[in-house]
C-alpha positions as a Python dict, from the first residue, in 0.01 Angstrom:
ca = {
    (1, 'M'): (0, 0, 0),
    (2, 'I'): (-348, -43, 144),
    (3, 'E'): (-389, -132, 511),
    (4, 'C'): (-706, -240, 691),
    (5, 'R'): (-801, -130, 1039),
    (6, 'Y'): (-1115, -79, 1243),
    (7, 'I'): (-1284, 258, 1227),
    (8, 'N'): (-1366, 414, 1561),
    (9, 'L'): (-1693, 600, 1501),
    (10, 'R'): (-1639, 794, 1825),
    (11, 'D'): (-1340, 961, 1658),
    (12, 'E'): (-1510, 1263, 1498),
    (13, 'Q'): (-1255, 1305, 1219),
    (14, 'A'): (-1259, 934, 1125),
    (15, 'A'): (-1638, 924, 1129),
    (16, 'Q'): (-1667, 1235, 909),
    (17, 'R'): (-1425, 1088, 656),
    (18, 'L'): (-1632, 767, 654),
    (19, 'I'): (-1946, 969, 572),
    (20, 'E'): (-1757, 1144, 288),
    (21, 'V'): (-1631, 816, 141),
    (22, 'Q'): (-1974, 656, 177),
    (23, 'R'): (-2153, 940, -2),
    (24, 'A'): (-1901, 949, -287),
    (25, 'A'): (-1918, 572, -336),
    (26, 'Y'): (-2296, 543, -316),
    (27, 'E'): (-2344, 838, -555),
    (28, 'V'): (-2175, 619, -815),
    (29, 'E'): (-2410, 329, -735),
    (30, 'A'): (-2707, 566, -753),
    (31, 'S'): (-2610, 663, -1108),
    (32, 'L'): (-2562, 296, -1204),
    (33, 'I'): (-2903, 188, -1079),
    (34, 'G'): (-3084, 503, -1188),
    (35, 'S'): (-3208, 606, -843),
    (36, 'D'): (-3076, 816, -559),
    (37, 'N'): (-3316, 648, -317),
    (38, 'I'): (-3026, 466, -147),
    (39, 'P'): (-3029, 488, 234),
    (40, 'P'): (-2648, 530, 273),
    (41, 'L'): (-2670, 858, 81),
    (42, 'N'): (-2875, 1002, 367),
    (43, 'D'): (-2690, 852, 661),
    (44, 'T'): (-2584, 1076, 945),
    (45, 'L'): (-2309, 1019, 1193),
    (46, 'E'): (-2572, 935, 1452),
    (47, 'K'): (-2727, 668, 1225),
    (48, 'L'): (-2386, 510, 1167),
    (49, 'R'): (-2306, 508, 1538),
    (50, 'N'): (-2644, 348, 1616),
    (51, 'S'): (-2620, 88, 1338),
    (52, 'N'): (-2447, -176, 1554),
    (53, 'E'): (-2232, -257, 1252),
    (54, 'T'): (-1859, -324, 1269),
    (55, 'F'): (-1671, -89, 1036),
    (56, 'M'): (-1336, -180, 884),
    (57, 'G'): (-1151, 81, 685),
    (58, 'A'): (-903, 56, 401),
    (59, 'Y'): (-631, 317, 434),
    (60, 'A'): (-369, 451, 195),
    (61, 'G'): (-131, 591, 453),
    (62, 'E'): (-359, 782, 690),
    (63, 'T'): (-631, 845, 430),
    (64, 'L'): (-950, 639, 449),
    (65, 'I'): (-1021, 527, 91),
    (66, 'G'): (-1282, 256, 146),
    (67, 'A'): (-1475, 66, 409),
    (68, 'I'): (-1685, -239, 474),
    (69, 'S'): (-1938, -286, 751),
    (70, 'Y'): (-2099, -600, 875),
    (71, 'K'): (-2305, -771, 1141),
    (72, 'I'): (-2261, -1126, 1262),
    (73, 'E'): (-2550, -1349, 1355),
    (74, 'G'): (-2449, -1698, 1459),
    (75, 'K'): (-2212, -1825, 1191),
    (76, 'T'): (-2337, -1581, 926),
    (77, 'L'): (-2163, -1255, 843),
    (78, 'D'): (-2393, -1005, 671),
    (79, 'I'): (-2208, -735, 478),
    (80, 'H'): (-2416, -419, 514),
    (81, 'R'): (-2194, -168, 333),
    (82, 'M'): (-1910, -191, 86),
    (83, 'M'): (-1766, 136, -33),
    (84, 'V'): (-1460, 262, -213),
    (85, 'H'): (-1402, 629, -287),
    (86, 'P'): (-1422, 674, -668),
    (87, 'D'): (-1069, 820, -674),
    (88, 'Y'): (-946, 474, -565),
    (89, 'F'): (-1156, 244, -786),
    (90, 'R'): (-983, -59, -940),
    (91, 'R'): (-685, -60, -703),
    (92, 'G'): (-777, -371, -504),
    (93, 'C'): (-935, -192, -210),
    (94, 'A'): (-1266, -385, -217),
    (95, 'T'): (-1080, -715, -250),
    (96, 'I'): (-865, -634, 53),
    (97, 'L'): (-1177, -549, 255),
    (98, 'L'): (-1352, -871, 150),
    (99, 'H'): (-1048, -1078, 242),
    (100, 'H'): (-1058, -921, 587),
    (101, 'V'): (-1415, -1039, 649),
    (102, 'F'): (-1341, -1381, 499),
    (103, 'N'): (-1089, -1423, 782),
    (104, 'V'): (-1330, -1344, 1067),
    (105, 'P'): (-1316, -1659, 1285),
    (106, 'G'): (-1612, -1894, 1310),
    (107, 'I'): (-1800, -1772, 1003),
    (108, 'K'): (-1950, -2034, 772),
    (109, 'R'): (-2168, -1816, 549),
    (110, 'F'): (-2146, -1465, 405),
    (111, 'I'): (-2432, -1264, 258),
    (112, 'V'): (-2437, -932, 73),
    (113, 'S'): (-2683, -736, -143),
    (114, 'T'): (-2636, -477, -414),
    (115, 'G'): (-2843, -297, -673),
    (116, 'T'): (-2921, -539, -956),
    (117, 'E'): (-2799, -279, -1208),
    (118, 'N'): (-2466, -238, -1025),
    (119, 'E'): (-2264, -461, -1257),
    (120, 'P'): (-1920, -372, -1111),
    (121, 'A'): (-2033, -480, -761),
    (122, 'K'): (-2194, -797, -895),
    (123, 'R'): (-1872, -887, -1081),
    (124, 'L'): (-1670, -825, -764),
    (125, 'Y'): (-1885, -1055, -551),
    (126, 'K'): (-1893, -1331, -814),
    (127, 'K'): (-1515, -1307, -854),
    (128, 'H'): (-1485, -1381, -482),
    (129, 'G'): (-1709, -1686, -484),
    (130, 'F'): (-2048, -1535, -408),
    (131, 'V'): (-2347, -1675, -597),
    (132, 'E'): (-2674, -1497, -668),
    (133, 'V'): (-2949, -1619, -437),
    (134, 'H'): (-3244, -1404, -538),
    (135, 'T'): (-3362, -1065, -657),
    (136, 'F'): (-3625, -853, -487),
    (137, 'E'): (-3769, -503, -504),
    (138, 'V'): (-3738, -235, -236),
    (139, 'N'): (-3870, 120, -195),
    (140, 'G'): (-3913, 313, -514),
    (141, 'G'): (-3895, 5, -736),
    (142, 'I'): (-3521, -52, -692),
    (143, 'Q'): (-3418, -408, -777),
    (144, 'I'): (-3173, -567, -531),
    (145, 'T'): (-2975, -886, -583),
    (146, 'E'): (-2869, -1089, -281),
    (147, 'F'): (-2554, -1301, -288),
    (148, 'E'): (-2428, -1577, -63),
    (149, 'K'): (-2096, -1749, -10),
    (150, 'G'): (-2031, -2053, 203),
    (151, 'M'): (-1701, -2151, 360),
    (152, 'E'): (-1570, -2502, 327),
}
């Protein structure tokens, strides 16, 4: 069973595990989009702690297997990171994390971006009601697709 709980980045062990999960997950995205120029691959503990993002972890027992991070501005929740350790792909972890953010009170709009070539992520977001808003290019020619979801 997968359980969600906040990740305390001041807890050294929890923060290190988050970095491990993030690197493993984003290495998969890097191979899907054909570029390792993805900022999360180079994050340090200090960068995570200074990000001002809220981190929610998905745990199998005491093991962190995935995480989502977000920032809230007004009634918009911006998902900054979505990660699942490759050993736990296709077990519902990302869906559980998304459902957590969908239940944050007072939110009317959700936004998230992913590499345009990351078809598994795009399918996940569309499955949960996100629609493509636009595509743009970032450093190194990487194509990014932004998604949006409104709440009724």
